Backbone as a ProteinNet text record, in pm:
[ID]
protein_1_A
[PRIMARY]
XXXXXXXXXXXXXXXXXXXXXXXXXXXXXXXXXXXXXXXXXXXXXXXXXXXXXXXXXXXXXXXXXXXXXXXXXXXXXXXXXXXXXXXXXXXXXXXXXXXXXXXXXXXXXXXXXXXXXXXXXXXXXXXXXXXXXXXXXXXXXXXXXXXXXXXXXXXXXXXXXXXXXXXXXXXXXXXXXXXXXXXXXXXXXXXXXXXXXXXXXXXXXXXXXXXXXXXXXXXXXXXXXX
[TERTIARY]
-33.7	-159.5	-140.5	-248.2	-241.9	-268.5	-182.2	-195.7	-263.1	-393.9	-470.3	-450.3	-445.4	-426.6	-304.6	-235.2	-116.8	-140.7	-119.7	-130.1	8.5	50	183.6	174.4	194.8	171.3	300.1	412	540	635.8	651.6	742.2	793.8	910.6	982.9	1006.2	1017.9	1043.8	1169.4	1197.6	1315	1294.6	1176.8	1157.1	1229.9	1275	1367.7	1483.2	1488.9	1604.5	1569.3	1451.5	1418	1467.8	1438	1487.9	1376.8	1252.1	1139.7	1065.6	1000.4	909.1	785.1	703.8	581.9	491.6	469.2	379	440.7	573.4	639.3	622.5	643.7	627	485.8	387.8	248	223.4	278.8	257.7	317.4	437.7	497	412.7	354.9	267.2	144	88.2	-25.9	13	128	174.1	200.4	243.6	269	141.9	26.8	-98.5	-139.7	-89.9	-123.6	-269.9	-332.8	-462.7	-444.9	-338.7	-313.3	-164.8	-119.5	19.7	24.7	104.3	129.4	261.9	260	381.9	428.1	531.9	566.4	714.9	751.3	892.5	941.3	1071.7	1135.6	1124	1096.6	1089.6	1100	1136.8	1127.9	1037	1037.7	946.1	968.8	1093.4	1124	1082.6	1078.9	1056.1	919.8	845.1	728.1	613.2	601.9	492.9	506.9	627.3	651.2	627.8	679.3	668	521.9	449.5	308.8	227.6	253.7	180.3	207.7	333.9	369.3	313	327.9	278	126.1	59.9	-86.8	-139.5	-73.4	-118.5	-105.3	5.7	23.4	-69.5	-93.9	-189.2	-329.5	-368	-499.5	-511.8	-408.4	-409.9	-419	-338.6	-339.1	-473.4	-529.6	-658.4	-770.9	-756.4	-858.2	-857.4	-738.6	-726	-686	-635.2	-587.4	-661.3	-663.9	-733.9	-643.2	-618.1	-534.4	-574.8	-551.4	-566.7	-427.8	-390.9	-261	-280	-199	-223.8	-105.6	-128.8	-20.3	9.8	138.2	178.2	316.6	373.5	506.2	566.6	698.3	766.8	852	813	886.9	1012.7	1127.1	1253.1	1356.7	1409.8	1517	1479.6	1356.4	1316.7	1360.1	1374.7	1381.7	1254	1266	1148.1	1039.9	1080.4	984.4	902.2	950.4	882.6	790.9	789.3	715.6	567.1	504	359.6	327.5	402.3	377.9	394.2	500.1	525.4	425.1	386.1	283.5	151.2	117.2	-4.3	2.6	117.7	135.5	127	181.7	174.8	30.6	-50.6	-192.8	-259.4	-226	-284.4	-249.3	-130.2	-83	-139.9	-208.8	-273.3	-218	-127.4	-78.1	-187	-232.2	-334.5	-273.5	-147.8	-75.2	47.7	62.2	184.7	256.4	374.8	461.3	570.8	596.4	708	823.7	939.8	1061.6	1106.1	1084.5	1109.7	1256.5	1279.3	1414.7	1480.8	1490.9	1557.1	1697.7	1745.1	1879.1	1987.8	1952	2052.7	2081.9	2009.2	2029.6	2023.6	2087.6	2094.6	1970.7	1854.6	1730.4	1732.1	1685.3	1688.9	1602.5	1656.9	1582.1	1459.3	1347.9	1222	1132	1186	1106.4	987.5	1010.1	898.7	784.3	818.6	715.8	644.7	722.3	661.9	563	599.2	509.4	382.5	397.5	282.9	191.1	241.1	159.4	94.6	122.3	66.5	-58.2	-165.8	-288.9	-281.2	-171.5	-156.6	-70	-5.9	78.7	-5.1	4.6	-72	9.7	138.9	223.9	357.4	403	539.7	621.2	712.1	791.1	913.6	951.4	1073.1	1115.5	1041.7	1063.8	1185	1259.3	1377.4	1339.7	1393.4	1366.3	1239.9	1126.3	998.2	980.4	944.7	924.7	778.3	754.8	617.5	535.4	597.9	527.4	488.5	580.7	550.9	440.5	444.6	341	204.6	201.5	75.6	23.8	113.8	74	13.3	77.3	26.8	-112.5	-132.8	-263.9	-371.1	-340.3	-438.4	-465.3	-360.7	-373.4	-421.4	-415.7	-454.6	-350.2	-224.3	-114.4	-67.3	-48.9	-7	145.2	191.3	333.5	379.4	489.7	537.6	630.8	606.5	706.3	765.8	896.3	959.5	1012.5	995.5	1055.1	1195.2	1243.7	1373.5	1488.1	1593.6	1711.8	1767.8	1807.4	1856.6	1744.6	1645.5	1530.6	1454.5	1463.7	1382.2	1441.6	1560.8	1626.1	1553.1	1472.3	1399.5	1252.6	1214	1072.9	1013.3	1085.9	1031.4	1006.9	1101.1	1083.9	969.1	961.6	853.9	718.1	708.2	581.3	538.3	631	597.2	547.8	618.7	582	449.3	433.3	310.6	189.4	201.2	88.5	49.8	147	120.1	40	66.5	-0.9	-132.7	-158.1	-279	-265.8	-141.4	-119	-134.1	-175.5	-199.5	-72.2	-39.5	78.6	42.4	135.4	127.1	259.9	257.3	380.3	393	503.6	532	667.6	682.5	808.3	919.6	886.2	987.1	1068.1	999.1	1064.6	1134.3	1251.9	1324.1	1342.2	1294.3	1297.5	1187.8	1164	1063.1	1099.5	1227.9	1272	1242.6	1217.1	1189.1	1042	955.1	812	770.7	661.6	613.5	560.3	576.8	520.6	491	419.1	381.8	500.4	610.3	726	786.2	799.2	855.8	763.3	633.5	538.7	548	559.3	571.4	695.2	805	928.9	915.9	857.2	842	752.4	643.6	551.8	624.1	697.2	767.4	874.5	955.4	1064.5	1013.2	894.3	835.5	766.9	752.1	691.8	541.1	474.9	330.1	261.4	154.2	69.9	-12.6	-79.4	-162.3	-274.9	-333.1	-440.2	-386	-270	-209.2	-171.2	-121.1	-83.2	-203.9	-316.2	-437.8	-477.6	-465.9	-499.6	-407.5	-278.5	-178.8	-187.1	-215.7	-210.9	-343.4	-452.8	-584.4	-666.6	-687.9	-778.3	-718.4	-592.3	-532.1	-517.5	-476.7	-476.3	-613.7	-717	-851.9	-887	-841.7	-867.1	-795.5	-673.5	-602	-671	-712.1	-783.9	-909.6	-980.3	-1101	-1065.7	-956.3	-915.1	-887.6	-825	-789.5	-897.6	-1011.6	-1126.5	-1123.7	-1055.5	-1046.9	-1102.4	-1143.2	-1177.2	-1082.7	-1052.9	-962.6	-1024.9	-938.7	-985.5	-1065.8
1102.7	1098.2	1157.6	1198.8	1258.7	1150.7	1142.6	1041.7	1105.4	1093.9	1157.7	1083.4	951.4	868.5	779.4	754.6	669	547.8	430.5	304.9	240.5	193.7	136.9	27.9	-95.7	-208.6	-276.2	-203.9	-266.6	-157.5	-147.4	-48.7	-100.5	-46.5	-99.5	6	-40.2	46.3	-2.1	63.4	19.6	-114.8	-174.8	-310.3	-412.9	-370	-452.3	-362.3	-323.2	-245.1	-104.8	-53.2	84.8	176.6	307.5	403.3	469.7	455.2	516.3	414.4	461.9	375.5	353	253.1	232.2	354.7	421.2	536.5	652.8	667.7	770.7	742.6	618.6	582.5	614.2	578	603.5	753.5	832.4	977	1037.1	995.3	1043.9	1002.6	884.9	841.2	931.4	968.4	1061.3	1192	1245.8	1373.6	1363.3	1247	1225.8	1204.8	1203.5	1187.8	1044.7	953.8	812	786.2	698.6	644	522	444.3	323.1	293.8	239.2	197.4	65.3	-27.4	-153.5	-145.9	-176.4	-178.1	-322.5	-354.7	-494.9	-518.9	-524.2	-543	-683.4	-691	-820.6	-907.5	-1034.9	-1124.6	-1269	-1351.4	-1496	-1547.5	-1676	-1738.5	-1690.1	-1660	-1625.6	-1486.6	-1390.7	-1251	-1197.2	-1268.6	-1204	-1184.2	-1266.6	-1247.4	-1111.8	-1079.9	-951.7	-836.3	-846.7	-738.1	-713.2	-818.4	-803.1	-740.1	-781.7	-726.1	-577.2	-535.6	-394.8	-309.8	-356.1	-280.5	-268.7	-374.8	-373.9	-265.1	-244.7	-142.7	-2.7	24.2	156.7	177.4	74	86.2	116.4	49.6	73.4	218.1	270.1	408.1	506	483.2	572.7	570.9	454.2	442.9	512.6	518.2	582.4	733.9	791.7	937	1004.8	930.7	991.7	934	1010.2	969.9	882.8	763.7	668.4	527.9	431.7	291.2	234.7	219.1	163	14.9	-67.4	-211.5	-286.7	-363.3	-443.6	-564.1	-580.9	-693.1	-740.9	-820.2	-877	-911.1	-900.2	-950.1	-1069.8	-1186.7	-1309.4	-1308.7	-1307.3	-1274.4	-1384	-1434.5	-1534.7	-1659.6	-1703.6	-1831.5	-1945.4	-2066.5	-2182.3	-2186.7	-2206.2	-2202.3	-2298.7	-2413.4	-2515.2	-2470.3	-2369.8	-2324.6	-2205.2	-2149.1	-2025.3	-2039.7	-2145.1	-2160.6	-2173.5	-2254.7	-2276	-2145.9	-2069.7	-1946.5	-1838.7	-1835	-1738.9	-1767	-1891.9	-1929.7	-1881.1	-1898.9	-1853.9	-1701.3	-1631.5	-1485	-1437.4	-1500.3	-1464.4	-1493.2	-1605.9	-1640.7	-1537	-1479.9	-1382.3	-1242.1	-1223.6	-1095.3	-1012	-1065.5	-992.6	-990.5	-871.8	-862.4	-872.1	-830.8	-845.6	-931.4	-1037.2	-1117	-1097.3	-1038.2	-1016.4	-1121.8	-1183.6	-1277.1	-1206.9	-1209.8	-1150.5	-1237.6	-1187.6	-1267.5	-1277.6	-1343.5	-1376.8	-1259.8	-1146.5	-1029.8	-1063.4	-989.9	-1015.7	-961	-886.8	-822.7	-898	-1006	-1079.4	-1229.8	-1309.5	-1454.4	-1528.7	-1492.8	-1560.4	-1703.6	-1797	-1936.8	-1957.6	-2027.4	-2058.9	-2141.4	-2108.4	-2175.2	-2095.1	-1983.1	-1899.2	-1837.4	-1787.4	-1728.4	-1828.5	-1946.8	-2048.4	-2086.9	-2101	-2137.2	-2031.4	-1905.5	-1796.6	-1795.9	-1819.1	-1815.2	-1935.6	-2040.3	-2157.7	-2154.8	-2049.6	-2039.1	-1952.3	-2000.7	-1921.9	-1813	-1810.7	-1712	-1592.3	-1599.4	-1490	-1397.8	-1267.8	-1168.6	-1103.4	-1078.9	-1005.9	-1077.4	-1095.3	-1139.5	-1014.6	-978.6	-856.5	-882.8	-780	-780.5	-922.4	-982.9	-1124.2	-1152.3	-1049.7	-1072.7	-1112	-1221.8	-1268.5	-1354.2	-1289.3	-1359.8	-1440.3	-1566.5	-1652.2	-1650.3	-1694.1	-1701.8	-1799.7	-1908.9	-2005.7	-1944.3	-1868.1	-1802.3	-1698.5	-1623.5	-1523	-1588.7	-1702.3	-1774.4	-1824.8	-1872	-1913.8	-1796.5	-1679.4	-1560.4	-1524	-1531.3	-1498.2	-1592.8	-1720.6	-1819.8	-1806.9	-1777.2	-1774.4	-1639.9	-1537.2	-1404.6	-1338.6	-1380.4	-1316.1	-1196.6	-1084.3	-962.6	-961.1	-912.7	-904.8	-759.7	-739.8	-604.5	-551	-424.6	-341.2	-254.8	-262.1	-204.5	-64.1	21.2	153	156	43.3	42.3	14.7	95.4	80.4	-60.7	-116.6	-253.8	-350.3	-354.5	-440.6	-397.2	-268.9	-216.1	-239.4	-299	-309.9	-406.8	-496	-591.7	-552.7	-431.2	-392.1	-407.3	-363.3	-369.3	-513.5	-602.6	-744.3	-806.2	-773.8	-825.6	-780.1	-652.4	-598.5	-669.3	-686.9	-749.6	-892.7	-969.8	-1109.8	-1120.3	-1037.7	-1042.6	-1001.5	-895	-848.5	-951	-1016.4	-1119	-1234.4	-1265.2	-1377.6	-1337.6	-1206.2	-1160.4	-1151.7	-1149.7	-1135	-988.5	-964.3	-828	-769.8	-648	-577.7	-469.4	-441.5	-328.5	-254.5	-125.5	-49.7	-24.7	-69.9	-49	17.8	93.5	166.5	79.1	-21.8	-93.6	8.5	107.4	217.6	171.9	231.1	210.9	342.5	451.1	582.7	667.8	785.7	874.5	919.4	928.3	972.8	870.8	747.4	641.5	632.1	698.5	682.2	733.2	678.2	714.2	856.8	920.4	1051.8	1055.3	1155.9	1156.3	1146.3	1214.4	1209.2	1069	1006.6	871.6	772.4	783.8	695.6	711.4	834.1	859	790.8	798.5	735.7	583.7	525.2	379.7	332.6	403.9	369.5	377	484.7	504.3	397.4	373.4	276.2	133.6	104.9	-28.7	-45.1	63.7	55.8	42.3	91.3	79.7	187.6	149.8	248.2	321.8	428.8	502.6	414.6	333	243.8	139.4	83.7	-14.1	50.5	172.9	243.8	266.4	302	322.1	192.2	81.6	-48.1	-78.4	-55.4	-89.2	2.7	129.3	228.7	250	214.3	241.4	114	41.1	-73.5	-190.3	-221.5	-335.2	-312.2	-192	-169.2	-186.7	-140.2	-159.4	-307.3	-383.3	-527.6	-595.5	-551.6	-609.2	-574.4	-449.7	-410.8	-494.8	-518.2	-601.3	-744.1	-795.2	-931.3	-952.3	-853.5	-869.1	-814	-774.6	-736.8	-596.7	-505	-367.1	-272.1	-155.2	-44.9	68.9	149.6	261	366.5	446.4	551.8	655.5
-78.1	-4	135.3	197.8	330.6	435.8	535.3	638.9	760.5	766.2	872.9	1004.2	997.9	1116.9	1097.3	1206	1201	1290.6	1234.4	1308.5	1310.1	1424.9	1439.5	1546.2	1505.2	1595.3	1643.3	1635.5	1670.9	1719.4	1852.1	1909.6	2043.3	2085.2	2200.8	2308	2431.6	2546	2618.4	2733.8	2809.9	2880	2863	2912.3	2825.9	2707.1	2628.3	2584.9	2457.9	2412.1	2365.6	2405.4	2377.2	2487.3	2475.7	2574.2	2655.1	2613.6	2682.9	2768	2872.8	2945.9	2860.7	2892.8	2812.9	2807	2920.4	2917.6	2840.6	2846.4	2766.3	2617.3	2577.5	2437.1	2389.8	2469.2	2431	2420.6	2513.9	2509.1	2382.2	2345.2	2220.9	2100.5	2104.4	1995.3	1986.1	2100.6	2101.6	2034	2071.8	2017.1	1867	1820.5	1677.8	1596.8	1662.8	1591.2	1565.7	1646.7	1630.2	1666.3	1589.8	1628.1	1717.4	1692.5	1770.9	1773.6	1885.9	1898.2	1972.9	1921.1	1989.1	2062.6	2190.8	2271.5	2279.1	2203.7	2176.7	2202.5	2327.5	2360.8	2328.3	2300.9	2278.3	2403.5	2384.3	2499.6	2455	2549.6	2537.3	2646.4	2665.9	2761.4	2904.2	2939.3	3077.1	3120.4	3026.7	3063.5	3024.1	2942.8	2884.1	2983.3	3086.2	3182.6	3251.2	3296	3362.1	3264.9	3144.2	3046.9	3009.5	2980.2	2940.3	3053.1	3176.8	3291.2	3307	3297.4	3315	3201.6	3079.4	2964.4	2969.7	3010.2	3013.8	3106.9	3218.2	3313.4	3254.1	3185.3	3125.4	3006.8	2929.3	2818.5	2870.8	2978.1	3037.7	3084	3147.2	3194.1	3077	2974.3	2858.2	2787.9	2771.4	2702	2778.2	2908.4	2990.3	2974.9	2952.2	2959.1	2827.6	2730.3	2605.8	2485.6	2380	2258.3	2170.6	2217.7	2144.9	2187.8	2099.4	2134.9	2157.9	2284.4	2321.1	2350.9	2286.1	2283.7	2344.6	2450.7	2506.3	2417.4	2391.3	2306.3	2342.8	2255.6	2277.6	2141.9	2131.5	2011.4	2051.7	2005.9	2034	1949.6	2017.7	1951.1	1969.5	1858.7	1859	1937.6	1919.9	1978.2	1886.8	1940	1850.9	1768.3	1639.7	1553.1	1599.9	1647.4	1689	1809.8	1883.6	2005.3	1982.2	1862.2	1837.9	1870.7	1825.3	1846.3	1994.8	2065.4	2208.8	2287.3	2258.6	2332.6	2292.9	2166.5	2123.6	2194.6	2209.6	2282	2426.5	2490.3	2627.9	2637.1	2538.9	2538.5	2534.6	2453	2449	2583.6	2643.3	2773	2879.2	2868.6	2965.2	2941.1	2829.8	2806.1	2693.2	2615.3	2498.4	2391.1	2355.2	2251	2111.8	2098.8	1973	1998.4	1922.1	1924.4	1791.7	1801.3	1685.8	1688.5	1575.8	1565.2	1494.5	1555.5	1499	1381.7	1261.2	1143.1	1104.6	992.3	948	874.9	944.8	889.6	843.5	743	690.1	781.2	885.7	970.9	1100	1128.8	1253.8	1227.5	1315.7	1293.3	1343.6	1290.6	1328.3	1273.5	1353.2	1310.6	1186.6	1089.3	968.3	1004.8	943.6	973.4	1065.2	1118.5	1208.3	1136.2	1014.1	938.9	924.2	879.5	855.1	985.9	1092.4	1220.9	1266.8	1249.4	1288.8	1205.4	1077	986.2	1003.7	1065.8	1091.9	1230.7	1307.6	1441.8	1440.6	1498.2	1504.5	1610.7	1687.5	1794.2	1753.3	1638.6	1589.4	1502.3	1529.6	1453.8	1342.9	1368.6	1274.3	1261.5	1137.6	1111.8	1078.5	1170	1153.3	1066	992.9	908.6	867.4	774.3	742.3	654.6	615.7	532.3	391.1	343.4	207	207.1	218.7	221.5	93.4	108	-8	-51.5	-172.9	-222.3	-138.5	-95.4	-11	122.5	182.3	309.4	294	184.7	160.8	143.8	77.1	60.1	194.6	281	415.7	492.6	482.3	551.1	503	372.6	316.8	367.9	374.8	420.8	570.1	646.5	792.5	845.6	763.1	810.3	898.2	883.5	955.8	873.4	939.3	871.1	854.9	739.9	710.1	722.7	790.1	817.7	710.3	672.5	606.6	716.1	734	851.6	826	927.3	923.3	981.2	1030	1099	1002.4	1018.7	933.3	944.3	833	829.1	798.5	884.7	859.7	733.9	699.1	588.9	451.1	443.3	312.5	219.2	273.6	189.5	170.9	211.9	204.9	65.4	-36.3	-172	-214.7	-184	-218.1	-138.8	-10.3	74.4	21.5	-14	-64	-191.2	-283.3	-411.4	-392.1	-310.5	-289.4	-213.6	-110.6	-31.1	-113.4	-189.6	-270.3	-376.2	-433.5	-534.2	-475	-348.5	-281.9	-216.8	-209.3	-142.5	8.6	59.5	203.6	241.9	364.7	411.4	471.7	428	473.9	574.8	665.7	757.1	754.2	780.8	803.3	952.4	1010.1	1151.8	1167.5	1275.9	1296.6	1350.9	1432.4	1511	1591.4	1647	1716.4	1843.3	1867.6	1992.2	2067.4	2009.4	2073.1	2010.6	2068.3	2012.2	1871.7	1841.9	1709.8	1600.2	1638.7	1541.4	1503.3	1576.9	1553.7	1415.8	1366.4	1233.2	1232.5	1117.2	1089.1	940.2	890.2	748.3	652.7	681.4	591.6	587.4	703.3	706.8	638	660.4	593	441.7	396.2	252.8	195.3	269	222.9	219.2	323.4	326.3	212.7	191.2	81.7	-52.4	-73	-200.4	-221.5	-117.9	-130.7	-149.8	-97.1	-112.7	-247.7	-323.1	-455.1	-453.7	-347	-338.6	-421.1	-488	-554.8	-449.5	-490.2	-395	-340.8	-425.9	-382	-283.7	-314.6	-224.4	-91.3	-96.9	25.4	114.7	55.9	135.5	204.1	133.4	192.5	310.6	290.6	391.8	513.5	489.8	596.9	668.8	604	661.3	680.4	572.6	578.9	656.8	631.8	701.8	852.1	896.6	1042.1	1106.3	1039.1	1092.9	1099.7	999.5	999.9	1116.3	1147.1	1260.4	1391.8	1406.8	1528.7	1546.6	1438.3	1446.1	1483.6	1427.4	1455.4	1603.9	1668.3	1808.9	1902.2	1843.8	1923.4	1978.2	1906.1	1951	1846.7	1892.7	1805.4	1834.2	1731.1	1751.5	1841.6	1903	1992.6	1916.3
[MASK]
++++++++++++++++++++++++++++++++++++++++++++++++++++++++++++++++++++++++++++++++++++++++++++++++++++++++++++++++++++++++++++++++++++++++++++++++++++++++++++++++++++++++++++++++++++++++++++++++++++++++++++++++++++++++++++++++++

């Protein structure tokens, strides 16, 4: 299928472990043909106020002058599972339009129970790279309206096919995100095609994941695409 618009709600800058500034990341997304990009740096309770404030200013500037929807957000990373809901609530209060929860990827020592905590929080929008997503977790996501990520990032993406199968069976909504840490990581048609193929999505499922679900997320957070 042809990917006319690219939506990506999970990317990083030098405010955490990426290499670009927020405005640089947004500019590269514009050049890549993005319709929307979420700037979602890693953070905990101590750093997220500063990060959200800085990202919000650059997103506002980009949205004013470029044909893209740049969205200030945050990725809550390696929190105690019991604290996810409280910190996600604070992130929204501080102005994060997208709250991503760093899920139980197989490549990092995320505390067990983080997936469930994120899916039970009304303040979390996306569960990123959830690792071995369970049927119970997928059902929670479907009921709560939390989006489940298929990751473009090496390591995190090894469970994409399993995540897709479990999520689709439960009726949970999937998104494809880059989890970019540099301009070279950003989504493009070839990479999207590979992620879709490796996840085992049909053409109809791919259209839902790449077009309809991103629009649903934008509507959920009260935004329209550029």
